C-alpha positions as CSV (number, residue, x, y, z in Angstrom):
1,M,-46.5,20.3,7.1
2,K,-48.5,17.1,6.9
3,P,-48.5,14.4,9.6
4,R,-45.6,11.9,9.4
5,W,-46.8,8.4,8.8
6,D,-43.8,6.9,10.5
7,T,-44.8,8.7,13.7
8,V,-48.4,7.4,13.3
9,F,-47.1,3.9,12.9
10,F,-44.8,4.2,15.9
11,C,-47.6,5.4,18.2
12,A,-49.9,2.7,16.8
13,I,-47.6,-0.2,17.7
14,V,-46.8,1.3,21.1
15,M,-50.5,1.5,21.9
16,A,-51.0,-2.0,20.5
17,L,-48.3,-3.3,22.9
18,G,-49.8,-1.3,25.8
19,W,-53.3,-2.5,25.2
20,G,-52.1,-6.1,24.9
21,L,-50.3,-5.8,28.2
22,R,-53.4,-4.2,29.6
23,G,-55.2,-7.4,29.0
24,E,-52.9,-9.1,31.5
25,L,-54.0,-6.6,34.1
26,G,-57.6,-5.4,33.5
27,G,-59.6,-2.7,35.3
28,F,-58.8,0.9,36.1
29,F,-55.1,0.5,36.8
30,G,-54.6,-1.7,33.8
31,A,-55.9,1.0,31.4
32,M,-53.4,3.5,32.8
33,L,-50.6,1.6,31.1
34,P,-51.6,2.1,27.4
35,G,-52.6,5.7,28.0
36,T,-49.3,6.5,29.6
37,L,-47.4,4.8,26.7
38,L,-49.4,6.7,24.1
39,G,-48.9,10.1,25.7
40,A,-45.1,9.6,25.9
41,A,-45.1,8.1,22.3
42,I,-46.8,11.1,20.8
43,A,-44.2,13.4,22.3
44,V,-41.3,11.2,21.3
45,G,-42.6,10.3,17.9
46,D,-43.4,13.9,16.8
47,G,-40.2,15.3,18.4
48,R,-41.3,18.9,18.9
49,T,-39.4,20.6,21.6
50,G,-42.5,21.8,23.4
51,W,-44.1,18.4,23.3
52,L,-40.9,16.7,24.5
53,R,-40.9,19.1,27.5
54,R,-44.4,18.0,28.2
55,A,-43.8,14.3,27.8
56,P,-44.3,13.6,31.5
57,L,-47.6,15.6,31.4
58,L,-48.8,13.8,28.3
59,A,-48.0,10.4,29.9
60,M,-49.9,11.4,33.1
61,A,-52.9,12.9,31.2
62,G,-53.1,9.8,28.9
63,G,-52.8,7.4,31.8
64,L,-55.5,9.0,33.9
65,A,-57.9,9.7,31.0
66,F,-57.8,6.2,29.7
67,A,-57.9,4.8,33.2
68,I,-61.4,6.3,33.6
69,G,-62.5,4.3,30.6
70,G,-61.4,1.2,32.4
71,M,-64.4,1.4,34.6
72,M,-66.7,0.3,31.8
73,S,-67.8,-3.3,31.6
74,Y,-67.8,-5.0,28.2
75,G,-67.4,-8.7,28.9
76,R,-71.1,-9.5,28.3
77,I,-71.1,-7.2,25.2
78,I,-68.4,-9.5,23.7
79,G,-70.6,-12.4,24.5
80,Y,-73.5,-10.8,22.5
81,T,-71.4,-10.9,19.4
82,F,-71.1,-14.7,19.6
83,G,-74.9,-15.2,19.4
84,L,-77.1,-16.7,16.8
85,D,-79.6,-14.0,15.9
86,M,-79.0,-10.7,14.1
87,L,-80.6,-8.6,16.8
88,N,-78.4,-9.6,19.6
89,V,-75.2,-9.9,17.6
90,T,-75.7,-6.5,15.9
91,Y,-76.5,-5.0,19.3
92,G,-73.2,-6.5,20.6
93,F,-71.1,-5.1,17.8
94,V,-72.7,-1.6,18.0
95,M,-72.2,-1.5,21.8
96,V,-68.6,-2.6,21.4
97,G,-68.1,0.4,19.2
98,V,-69.9,2.7,21.7
99,V,-67.6,1.6,24.5
100,G,-64.5,1.9,22.3
101,G,-65.6,5.3,21.0
102,L,-66.2,6.7,24.5
103,W,-62.9,5.3,25.7
104,G,-61.0,6.8,22.8
105,A,-62.8,10.2,22.9
106,L,-62.1,10.8,26.6
107,G,-58.5,9.6,26.3
108,A,-57.8,11.8,23.3
109,G,-59.5,14.7,25.0
110,G,-57.2,14.4,28.0
111,L,-54.2,14.4,25.8
112,G,-55.6,17.5,24.0
113,L,-55.6,19.5,27.2
114,V,-51.8,19.1,27.4
115,L,-51.1,19.5,23.7
116,S,-53.0,22.7,23.6
117,H,-51.5,26.2,23.9
118,T,-54.3,27.2,26.2
119,R,-53.1,27.4,29.8
120,Y,-55.0,25.1,32.3
121,R,-54.3,25.8,35.9
122,V,-54.0,23.1,38.5
123,W,-57.1,24.2,40.4
124,E,-59.1,24.3,37.2
125,V,-58.2,20.7,36.4
126,L,-59.1,19.7,40.0
127,V,-62.5,21.4,39.8
128,F,-63.1,19.8,36.4
129,A,-62.3,16.4,37.8
130,V,-64.8,16.9,40.7
131,A,-67.4,18.1,38.3
132,V,-66.9,15.1,36.0
133,S,-67.3,12.8,39.0
134,A,-70.6,14.5,40.2
135,A,-72.0,14.7,36.7
136,G,-71.1,11.1,35.9
137,R,-73.0,9.8,39.0
138,G,-75.9,12.0,38.1
139,L,-76.1,10.9,34.5
140,Q,-75.8,7.2,35.6
141,L,-78.7,7.7,38.0
142,L,-80.8,9.3,35.3
143,L,-80.0,7.0,32.3
144,V,-79.6,3.7,34.1
145,D,-81.5,3.8,37.3
146,I,-84.5,6.0,36.3
147,I,-84.8,5.6,32.5
148,G,-83.4,2.0,32.5
149,L,-80.9,2.3,29.6
150,E,-78.9,-0.7,30.7
151,M,-76.1,-1.8,28.3
152,T,-75.0,-5.0,30.0
153,P,-77.4,-6.2,32.7
154,P,-76.9,-7.5,35.3
155,R,-73.4,-6.0,35.3
156,A,-72.7,-2.5,36.5
157,D,-73.4,0.1,33.8
158,L,-70.7,2.8,34.3
159,W,-70.6,4.0,30.7
160,P,-72.7,7.1,31.6
161,Q,-69.9,8.3,33.8
162,V,-67.4,8.2,30.8
163,L,-70.1,9.9,28.6
164,A,-70.4,12.7,31.2
165,G,-66.7,13.2,31.1
166,C,-66.7,13.5,27.3
167,I,-69.7,16.0,27.4
168,L,-68.1,18.2,30.1
169,L,-64.7,18.2,28.3
170,Q,-66.4,19.5,25.2
171,I,-68.2,22.2,27.2
172,W,-65.0,23.1,29.1
173,S,-63.0,23.4,25.9
174,R,-65.6,25.7,24.4
175,L,-65.7,27.9,27.5
176,K,-61.9,28.1,27.4
177,R,-62.1,28.8,23.6
178,D,-59.7,26.0,23.1
179,P,-60.6,23.8,20.0
180,V,-57.7,21.3,20.4
181,P,-59.3,18.9,23.0
182,A,-62.6,19.0,21.2
183,R,-61.1,18.3,17.8
184,L,-58.8,15.6,19.1
185,M,-61.8,13.9,20.8
186,M,-63.3,13.3,17.3
187,W,-60.2,11.4,16.2
188,G,-60.3,9.3,19.4
189,L,-64.0,8.7,19.0
190,V,-63.6,7.4,15.4
191,G,-60.4,5.4,16.1
192,G,-61.8,3.9,19.3
193,A,-65.1,2.8,17.8
194,L,-63.5,1.4,14.6
195,G,-60.7,-0.3,16.6
196,F,-62.9,-2.1,19.0
197,L,-65.4,-3.0,16.3
198,I,-62.8,-4.5,13.9
199,G,-60.9,-6.1,16.7
200,Q,-64.0,-7.9,18.0
201,A,-64.7,-9.1,14.5
202,F,-61.3,-10.7,14.4
203,Q,-62.0,-12.3,17.7
204,V,-65.3,-13.8,16.5
205,Y,-63.8,-15.2,13.3
206,G,-60.6,-16.5,14.9
207,S,-62.3,-18.1,17.9
208,V,-64.7,-20.0,15.7
209,L,-62.5,-20.8,12.7
210,G,-59.1,-21.2,14.4
211,P,-56.3,-21.7,14.8
212,E,-56.0,-22.0,18.6
213,Y,-54.8,-18.7,19.9
214,D,-55.6,-16.1,22.4
215,W,-58.0,-14.2,20.1
216,W,-59.0,-11.9,22.9
217,K,-55.5,-10.5,22.7
218,V,-55.9,-10.0,19.0
219,K,-59.0,-8.0,19.7
220,E,-57.3,-5.9,22.3
221,Q,-54.2,-5.2,20.2
222,T,-56.2,-4.3,17.2
223,F,-58.2,-1.9,19.3
224,G,-55.0,-0.3,20.5
225,L,-53.3,-0.2,17.1
226,I,-56.2,1.5,15.3
227,M,-57.1,3.9,18.1
228,G,-53.5,4.9,18.8
229,G,-52.9,5.5,15.1
230,F,-56.0,7.7,14.8
231,I,-55.1,9.8,17.9
232,A,-51.5,10.2,16.9
233,Y,-52.6,11.3,13.4
234,G,-55.1,13.8,14.9
235,A,-52.5,15.2,17.3
236,Q,-50.2,16.1,14.5
237,R,-52.9,17.3,12.1
238,E,-54.9,19.4,14.5
239,C,-52.2,21.1,16.7
240,E,-50.2,24.2,15.8
241,T,-46.5,24.6,16.0
242,D,-45.1,24.7,19.5
243,A,-42.6,27.5,18.9
244,D,-44.2,29.7,21.5
245,Q,-45.6,27.0,23.8
246,P,-44.5,27.8,27.4
247,A,-42.6,25.2,29.4
248,P,-44.7,23.5,32.0
249,H,-44.3,24.2,35.7
250,F,-41.6,22.2,37.5
251,F,-44.0,20.8,40.1
252,V,-46.4,19.5,37.4
253,T,-43.5,18.1,35.4
254,A,-42.1,16.3,38.5
255,L,-45.5,14.9,39.3
256,G,-45.8,13.5,35.7
257,I,-42.3,12.0,36.0
258,L,-43.2,10.4,39.3
259,F,-46.5,9.1,37.8
260,A,-44.8,7.5,34.8
261,L,-41.6,6.2,36.3
262,W,-42.9,5.0,39.7
263,F,-46.7,4.9,40.0
264,V,-47.5,3.1,36.8
265,P,-44.9,0.3,37.1
266,V,-45.8,-0.2,40.8
267,S,-49.5,-0.4,39.8
268,V,-48.6,-3.0,37.1
269,W,-46.6,-5.1,39.6
270,H,-49.3,-4.8,42.4
271,T,-52.1,-5.8,40.0
272,T,-50.0,-8.7,38.6
273,V,-49.2,-10.1,42.1
274,G,-52.8,-9.6,43.1
275,H,-53.9,-12.1,40.4
276,F,-52.1,-14.8,42.3
277,H,-54.5,-14.3,45.2
278,N,-57.1,-16.0,43.1
279,I,-55.1,-18.9,41.7
280,E,-56.9,-22.1,42.5
281,V,-53.8,-24.0,43.2
282,M,-52.9,-21.7,46.1
283,E,-56.1,-22.4,48.0
284,P,-54.8,-25.5,49.8
285,F,-51.5,-23.8,50.5
286,R,-53.3,-20.7,51.9
287,A,-55.5,-22.9,54.1
288,G,-52.5,-24.6,55.6
289,L,-51.1,-21.2,56.5
290,S,-54.2,-19.7,57.8
291,H,-52.3,-18.4,60.8
292,L,-50.5,-16.0,58.5
293,T,-53.7,-13.9,58.3
294,L,-52.8,-12.8,61.8
295,M,-49.6,-11.3,60.7
296,P,-49.5,-7.5,60.5
297,G,-49.7,-5.6,57.2
298,P,-52.3,-5.1,54.5
299,D,-53.5,-7.8,52.1
300,W,-51.0,-6.9,49.4
301,F,-48.1,-7.6,51.8
302,Q,-49.5,-11.1,52.5
303,E,-50.0,-11.8,48.8
304,Y,-46.3,-11.1,48.2
305,F,-45.4,-13.3,51.1
306,W,-47.6,-16.2,49.8
307,L,-46.1,-15.7,46.3
308,I,-42.6,-16.0,47.5
309,L,-43.3,-19.1,49.7
310,R,-45.5,-20.9,47.2
311,Y,-43.4,-20.4,44.0
312,P,-39.8,-19.9,45.0
313,E,-38.7,-22.3,42.2
314,R,-40.7,-20.4,39.6
315,L,-39.3,-17.1,40.8
316,S,-35.8,-18.4,40.4
317,D,-36.6,-20.0,37.1
318,M,-37.5,-16.6,35.7
319,F,-33.8,-15.7,35.8
320,T,-32.7,-18.9,34.1
321,D,-35.7,-20.1,32.0
322,G,-34.8,-19.6,28.3
323,R,-38.3,-18.4,27.4
324,F,-38.3,-15.7,30.0
325,G,-34.6,-15.0,29.3
326,L,-35.5,-13.7,25.9
327,R,-36.7,-10.5,27.6
328,Y,-33.4,-10.0,29.4
329,I,-31.5,-10.5,26.2
330,G,-33.8,-7.9,24.5
331,L,-33.3,-5.5,27.4
332,L,-29.5,-6.1,27.3
333,A,-29.4,-5.4,23.6
334,L,-31.5,-2.2,24.2
335,I,-29.0,-0.9,26.8
336,A,-26.1,-1.7,24.5
337,A,-27.7,0.1,21.6
338,A,-28.4,3.1,23.9
339,I,-24.8,3.2,25.0
340,W,-23.6,3.1,21.4
341,R,-26.1,5.9,20.5
342,F,-24.9,8.2,23.3
343,R,-21.3,7.6,22.3
344,R,-22.1,9.5,19.1
345,D,-24.0,12.3,20.9
346,P,-21.7,15.3,21.5
347,E,-23.9,16.4,24.5
348,P,-22.4,15.1,27.8
349,L,-25.8,15.0,29.5
350,P,-29.1,13.6,28.2
351,S,-31.1,16.2,26.4
352,V,-34.9,16.7,26.9
353,E,-35.4,14.5,23.9
354,W,-33.5,11.6,25.5
355,M,-35.1,12.1,28.8
356,A,-38.5,11.7,27.2
357,K,-37.3,8.6,25.2
358,G,-35.8,7.1,28.4
359,M,-39.1,7.6,30.2
360,L,-41.1,5.8,27.4
361,L,-38.6,2.9,27.2
362,W,-38.6,2.5,31.0
363,V,-42.4,2.2,31.3
364,M,-42.6,-0.1,28.3
365,W,-39.9,-2.5,29.3
366,A,-40.9,-2.5,33.0
367,A,-44.4,-3.4,32.1
368,L,-43.3,-6.1,29.6
369,L,-41.1,-7.8,32.2
370,I,-43.6,-7.6,35.0
371,C,-46.6,-8.9,32.9
372,A,-44.5,-11.9,31.8
373,V,-44.7,-13.0,35.5
374,N,-48.4,-13.4,35.0
375,R,-47.8,-16.2,32.4
376,S,-44.7,-17.8,33.8
377,I,-46.3,-18.6,37.2
378,P,-47.4,-21.3,37.8
379,D,-46.2,-22.2,34.3
380,W,-46.2,-21.0,30.7
381,H,-48.8,-22.2,28.3
382,F,-47.8,-22.4,24.6
383,V,-50.5,-19.8,23.6
384,G,-49.3,-17.4,26.3
385,Y,-45.7,-18.0,25.3
386,W,-46.4,-16.9,21.7
387,V,-48.6,-14.0,22.8
388,H,-45.8,-12.7,25.0
389,N,-43.2,-13.2,22.2
390,G,-45.5,-11.0,20.1
391,F,-45.3,-8.4,22.8
392,L,-41.5,-8.8,22.9
393,A,-41.4,-8.2,19.1
394,L,-43.4,-5.0,19.3
395,A,-41.3,-3.7,22.2
396,V,-38.1,-4.4,20.2
397,L,-39.5,-2.7,17.1
398,A,-40.7,0.3,19.0
399,S,-37.4,0.6,20.9
400,A,-35.4,0.4,17.7
401,M,-37.5,3.2,16.2
402,V,-36.9,5.3,19.4
403,L,-33.2,4.8,19.1
404,F,-32.5,5.0,15.4
405,R,-35.4,6.2,13.2
406,L,-36.6,9.5,14.6
407,P,-35.1,12.5,12.8
408,E,-35.2,16.0,14.1
409,Q,-38.6,17.6,13.9
410,T,-38.8,21.0,12.2
411,E,-40.6,23.9,13.8
412,D,-42.5,24.8,10.6
413,P,-46.1,25.8,11.4
414,I,-48.6,23.1,10.9
415,R,-51.8,23.9,9.1
416,I,-54.9,23.4,11.3
417,Y,-57.5,21.1,9.8
418,T,-60.5,21.8,11.9
419,L,-63.6,19.6,11.8
420,K,-65.8,22.4,13.2
421,P,-67.5,23.6,10.0
422,A,-68.6,20.1,9.1
423,V,-68.7,18.3,12.4
424,G,-72.3,17.3,12.0
425,R,-71.8,15.9,8.5
426,F,-68.6,14.1,9.6
427,L,-70.3,12.4,12.5
428,G,-73.3,11.5,10.4
429,V,-71.2,9.9,7.7
430,F,-69.2,8.0,10.3
431,A,-72.3,6.8,12.0
432,V,-73.7,5.4,8.7
433,V,-70.4,3.6,7.9
434,F,-70.1,2.3,11.5
435,V,-73.6,0.8,11.4
436,I,-73.0,-0.8,8.0
437,L,-69.8,-2.4,9.3
438,A,-71.6,-3.7,12.4
439,L,-74.3,-5.3,10.3
440,I,-71.6,-6.9,8.0
441,F,-69.6,-8.2,11.0
442,A,-72.8,-9.5,12.6
443,G,-74.0,-11.4,9.6
444,T,-70.6,-12.9,8.7
445,G,-70.0,-13.7,12.4
446,I,-73.2,-15.7,12.6
447,M,-72.4,-17.6,9.4
448,S,-68.8,-18.3,10.6
449,H,-70.0,-20.7,13.3
450,G,-72.8,-22.3,11.3
451,G,-75.6,-21.9,13.9
452,E,-73.6,-23.6,16.7
453,W,-73.9,-21.9,20.1
454,H,-70.6,-20.6,21.2
455,G,-69.5,-21.3,24.8
456,G,-69.0,-17.6,25.6
457,A,-72.2,-16.3,24.0
458,Q,-74.7,-14.1,25.8
459,V,-78.2,-13.0,25.0
460,R,-79.4,-9.4,25.6
461,F,-82.9,-9.7,24.2
462,G,-85.1,-12.7,24.4
463,E,-84.2,-16.1,25.8
464,P,-81.1,-18.3,25.1
465,P,-81.7,-21.2,22.7
466,P,-82.4,-24.6,24.4
467,I,-78.9,-25.8,23.4
468,A,-77.4,-23.1,25.5
469,E,-79.1,-24.4,28.6
470,D,-77.9,-28.0,28.3
């Protein structure tokens, strides 16, 4: 049975939504959100019974694996692509693809551990995590500190730690004689590299040529769309039927449910509120309440307290503001549709399928509503307003597909398309295509701004032009 393109499309738009929301958060915890959504979407979109049982594990594996990639810094790499000379701009586009490829490979490999039929014990996973941490630090010491392979000086170069995770995951899968994680890593590598490369090209063209928009979000969502589609396609194409796949242990399943339903939304909320600690307008207010620093409790408690005192009118407006109210209308429509759907279901209690779907919808809508706070306080900007309406449209489309479009998945065996016999040829061809695309995007990107220095441009080799120093 061939992969279903509606499932690929579904996972792609869920990942695009997740990565767009990740841009509101940033960092390690922000990257957990799209990984969690993709893991749950693969299980829900494919619909195999074994995968639905493992939906909490897929959500947790995807969240943690993609979170590790969130350590990598790529802000200056983006700046290189806005330069004026082919060397720096091409370097920027190539490194953008390297970061995206490493991110996609490690995330897809983590999902492959759960999708595989091979049994991985908890203590094995813990030992592997410790080994990745130690190897990552060692590889960073060797490549960055000793050899001097700095990708984005003077920023911290943590990409060797993600590279170490990819290498060890390949070794571990071979030791376990489990080809699924290794094969799925190839799809994540290709999808991540192409997604970040193409997305950054859109950002360069859009930022220079217009119209006014948050083109960084376009880059992020393009990255998520392409990478999520590739990983979902690979998961269906490379994995066998799950007819004899054992059910996961209750403890691990419960841990995955707790991770998806509680830890991820709480992390999203905590990260969102933490952003207000740096809002410039709060500095005078905080100075006037300096005595509050003596109050007991950690910093996050004080941040909540400051937020409530400084913006009570904005917090109340979120429940009455028509722009924010669109999200409540969408959530209300979703609940009504779910009630109507359950009315037609002869089962009195939710099945494992609907438990997985409910988990996905909860994480998606909770993150959507929480991240909207980031733009509504202190006030909406028209660009942010349209960006978040785009998020809302993706969430409604994905929710409608969850409720109405997913037919029952058959248990027919799926042919295994392995890349093992031609992996070298495959990676070689991809590398050539990737470099050609990077050169094309670099040349057209330079031509798009007609030799004018972009405000966010950076230089990796040589000195900035005199106009950049004015």
